[in-house]
Each structure stands twice: as C-alpha cells, then as structure tokens.
N, C-alpha and C positions, 0 to 999 in steps of 0.2 A: 669500732676501731677506726682511728683517723691516721692517715699517713702524712708525715711532714717531711718535705724534701728541701734541704738546705742547699742552695745553689752557690754558696760562698760569696755572695755579695755582702757589702757592709751591714752588719748587725742582723743578718738573716737568721743565723742560728739562735741568737738570743730572743728575737721576736717569735720565731716558730716554737721554741721550747716553752716560752711563757704562754703562748696561745694554747699549746697542748695541755699544760697544767691547768689553765683556766677552764678549758672545755671539760676536763675530768672533774674538777672541783665544783663548778657552778652548773654544769649541764648534764652531769652523770654519764658522760661518754665512757665506754668501757676501758679505753686506754688509747695510747698513741705510739706509733713507731716512727723512728727517724732515720734518715740517711743523709749523708753529706757528700757532695761531689768533691773530687780531689782538686779541681780547678774550675773557676767560674765560667770560663768560655768553652768548656767541653761538656757535651751532654751526658746525662746519666746513661749507664749501660742499660740496654733493653731489659736485662734480667732484673734490674732494680724496679723498673716500671711494672714488669709482669708480677713480681713478688708482691708489690704493694697493691696492685689491682686485684690479686687473689685474696688478700687478707684484709683490705680496708674498705669501709663503706664510703669514704671520701678521702681525697688527697689534696693537700695544699702545698704548692711549690713556691718557695720564696722568690720574689722578684725585686728588682730595684729599678727605679726610674723616675 
C-alpha cells in the first residue's frame, strides 16, 4: 500500500492520483490511499501521518517548487 498526500499545490492531486494508478497497473502495488490538506500552507494533522505510517509501505507527499 502506498500513501499519497496532496498538499494542495498546483496539480498535486492530479499528479499523485495518476502516480497511484500507474503503480497499481504497472508494478502490481496492492493499492493506494490518498489524503488532501484543506490548505496548502497548513501541515497535515499528526493523525493523518500516523494513519498512513501504520497502513502504508511508502508515502509520497506532493510538493511544488
């Protein structure tokens, strides 16, 4: 399971969702779970990180720069 964290930067959700689909289709990843922040300049709640850390083998957080 891969965790995908959308940080609300431009095109982050689209990129991460396509990445998740590609990982499942081409590399046989069991699945992916997603979360989206409510605002770009505010961190995720610790509960989100804890939940993903307990369920996922790897986590990708969208960045912009």
